[in-house]
N, C-alpha and C positions, 0 to 999 in steps of 0.2 A: 339168243343164247349159243345155239350152234355155230352162228357165224363168229361170235366172238371167241368160242373156242377154238375155232379153226384158226383165228387170228394169232391166239396164244400159242398154239402148236407150231405155227409157222414161224413165228417170231423166236421160239425155242429152238427149232431146227436152224434157223439162221445164225442163232448165237453159238450153237455147237459147231456149225461149219466154220464160223470165225475163229472160234477157239482152236479148231484142228488146223486150220491154215498157218504155214509158217513162213513168215517174213524174213529174208536174210538180205543184208546189204553187203556188197563186194566193194572193198576199198582198193582202188587202183592206182591211179596216177594222173598225170596231165595228158590232155588230149593228143600231144604230139609224140608220145612215146608207146610202148608196147603193152604196158599193162592195161591201159584203157580198153583197146579193142578186145584183148583176151577177156578182160573181166566182163565186158559185154557180151561175148560169146558164151562165157560160162553161166552168166546170169540167165541167157535164153535157154541154154541146155538144161539148167536145174528147174527152171520154170516149167519147161516142157515135159521133161522125163521123171521129176520126183513128185509123186502124188501130194498135192496140198501144199508144196513149197512155192513161193513167189519170191524171186530173187531180182535185185537191181543193182546195177553198177553205178559207182559214186565217182566223180572227178575229184582228186585228191592232190596234195602236194607231194606224195610219194611214200616211200616205205616208213619213215619215222611218224609222220602223221597217221599213216595206217594202222601202225601198232598201237598208237595212243587211242584211236577209234575202238580197237579191239578191247582195249581196257576200259572203255566208257560204259560197260555193262549191257550195251545193246547188242543184238545178234549180228555181228560183223565176221566176214572171212575177209582175209588180207593177203595181199601180194606184199612180198618183203624180199629184200637182199638178205642174205645170210648174216653178214656182219651187223647190220642194224638189228635184226632179230636177236642176235646173241647179246647185244648192249641192252637191249629192252629185258630180256629174260634175267641178266645179271645185275641190272639196276646201274648200268654205267653210261658215261658220255651224256648224250641228250636225255638219259632216263635215270640220272643220279638220284631225283628224288622219290622214284618208286619203280619197284621191278614189275613187269608184266608177265602174268602167268600164262605162258603160251604153249601150245602143242603144234606140231607140224602136221598139216594134212598130207602135203606131197612135195617132194622136190620137183621142180619144174623145168627150167632152162638155164643155160649159162648166160649171165649178164655181163656184157663186154664194156670195159671203160673206154669210151672215146675221148681223146683229147684233141679237139679241133680247132684248126686255123685254116686260113687261105693265104694263097700264094701273095707276096707284097708286103706281109705284116712283118717279116724278119724273124718269124719263129720257125726253126727247123729242128730244134731238139728242146727237151723238157727245160734245161736251164734257161733257154731263150723266153720262157715266160716272166722271167725277173724284169720288173718295171713296165709291164705291159697291163692292158685293161681286159681283166679275165672274170668270166662267169663261172662260178664254182657250184652251181646247182641251185634249185629253188630252196626257200626255207622249209624244213619238213620233209627233205628228201634224202634218200640214202646216197645220191649222187653228191650231195654236200659232204657226207661224212666220209666217203671214200676220197673225194678230191682232197679234203684237208689231210688224210693220211698219206697221200702221193705226195703232197707239197712238203709235209714234214719229213718223209722218207728221202725226199731230194736235199733235204737240209736248208729249206727255204721257210720263211715265216709268211704265213697265208694273209697277214694284215699288213706287213711292212714291205714285203718284196713285190708286191703287185697291188694294182687298183682293182679291187675285187667288187663284182656284181653278183646278186642272187637270182638268177633267172631260170625258168624252166627251158626244157630244149627248144620249145617253138619260140619262145622269146628270145632266146639266145641266137638262134639263126636269124630272126628278123634284126636284131641288134648288129650282128657281124655284116649283114648285108648293108646296114645303113651306116656302117663304120663306126659305130658307137662302143663296140668291143673287138679286141684282136683275137681272142679264143675263147673257147669254152669246154667244160667238162660235161660229160653226160654218160651215164651208165644205162645201157640198154640192150634190147635184143637186136637180132640181125634179120633186115635191115631196119633201121628206125626212119620213119617216113619222113621226119624233119630234116635229118642228116642228109637223106636221099634228095630232098627238095633242094638244099643248099649246093650239094655236089651236081646238081643238074641245071643249076642256075647259069644261064649264058654269061659269058665273060668272067666267071669265077672258078678257080681251080682249088679244090680242097687239099688241104694239108694235114694228115694224120700224124700226130707226134707219138713217136715210140716212148714207152716208159716200163716195159716188162722186167728192166733191170732194177726197179724199185720194189718188186714183190717180196724179195727175200728179206729186206728190211721192215716191210709192212707185217709179215708173217712172224718175224722175232718178235715185234712188240704186241701184236693183236692175236696170235695164234694162226694155225694154218687155215685161213679162210680164203685166201687168194692164190690163183695159179697164173703162170706164165703162159700167155695164149697169143693167139693171132686172128686179126681181121684180114682175110684174104683181099687181094687188091681188086677182085672182081665184084666185090660188094657195092661199092659206091663208085660212081663215075668220076673219073679223073685221078684215081689212085693209080700210081705207077708201080708201086712196090707193096707188099704185105706190111701191115701194121702190127708191130710186136707190143702187145698190151696187157693190162692185167684183167683177171676175169674172176667173178664170184657168182655163187649159184643163187638163183632165185627160188623161194620157197613159198608155199601157200601155208597160212597159219591162221589158227583160231583160239580163242580163249579156253583154257583147259576146261570150264564148266560146260562146254557144248557136248550134248548128249552123244552116246556112242552111235545111235542109229542115224542121228544127222550127219555126224562126221563120216560114217560108212556110206550114207547116200551121195555125199558130195564126192567122195573119192571114187566111188564106183562110176558116177557120172563122168568123172574127167577121163577116166581110161577106157570105159566102154563107149563113150560117145566122143571120142577124141576126134574123130572126122569132121564133127561140126565145129570143133574149135581151130583145126587146121585151116578150114574154110575162111576163117576170120584172120588168122595170122599163121604164117608157116612154123614160127617158132614152136607151136604147139607139137610139132612133129617130135620135139625132144622131150615131151612128157612120155617117159618110159618106166615100165615096172622095174626093170633092171636097174635103174638109178636110185632107187629107193632103198638107200643104206644108211645106217646110223652115223657114218662118217661124212655123209654128204650134206648133213644139216646140224647146226650147234643146238637145234631145239628138239627135245625127245618127240617122238610120233605119238599122235592121238591113239587111243585104243580102238577106235572105230577105223582108223586107217589100217592099224596093224591087223585087224579081223579081215578086212578086204584082202590085203596082201597076202595073209595066210592062205586064204581061199584060192589064190591064185599061184601057190607054192613058192611065194617070195619070202624068204626069212631075212628079216631085217635084223642084222647085228652089228 
C-alpha cells in the first residue's frame, strides 16, 4: 500500500510539473534567411532562462504563414514584417477571410528588400525585370507581399510582365546559379547567408537593383510602412556601389490572448539576454529599447511588453 501510495504521489507530481511547463513554438522562416537562426537563438534563450518554458523554432514559409500559425490557437510567437502583420490585423490582402488578433511583443530590426540579379542577365534597373524570369518569394512569405507591391508601384503587372517563380531565398540562389531564373526578390536582414553565398560564388558578379524611388508610391497606397534605405556596398562581395532600396521593420508578435506574464518573460529575455542572440546573428544588435515606439509597428503592443518597457523607463507613445 505504501508503495502504491508513493506511485500515486509521484504520478501526481509529474502531472503537476507537466501542467506548469509551458511549450512555445517560434514561427520563423526558411533556413536561408535571418528569421530562422534568430528564432533558434530565441528558443534556446527562452528555454534556458525562463523557468518552466520550453521553446522550439520552426521552419516556415515566412511572415504570412507565421501569422496564420499565431491564429491557429496554439502557443506561437512569430517573426513578421510590419506590412504583413498590418494586413493580418485588418483582415486585408492575404487575410481577407479573417482578421488575426495580434499584439506586438517587440520591434526587432530593419528588413531590407533585396532585388538581386547577376552580371550578364541584362538587368541593371527595375524596369529591366520586364520579360525576365523572376522569383518573387515563396508562397506564404512577406517577401511575396512586398515584391508584388514594388512591381505594382513600378507600373508593371506581376503576372503579365514577367515569368514568375515562387521560391525561397536559398532556392532562388540555386536557381539563379543554374540559369533557371534571371533575378529574385528577398526581404531579409544584413547579411543574408544565401545572398552572401551567391555573391561569393567564383565567376559570378552580383547585381543589386535600385528601387528606393518606388517607396513613395507604396506608402501612398498602403500607409507609411516603408522607408527609403541603403544596403552598403561593403555588405556583399562584388558590390561596387551602395544599393538604394526599400526597408520595412520586423516585429515579433503573438496572439492577443497570450498571458501578460508570458509576454513579459519573453520580452525581458530578448533584451536582457541579447548577447546570446547577437552570438547567433549580428542583426540582434538592432534589438533596442529606444526603438520600441507605437509608430514603429502597426500592431498595438502587448500589455506584458508595455510592463517591461515601463520598468526600463521606456514610454511607448
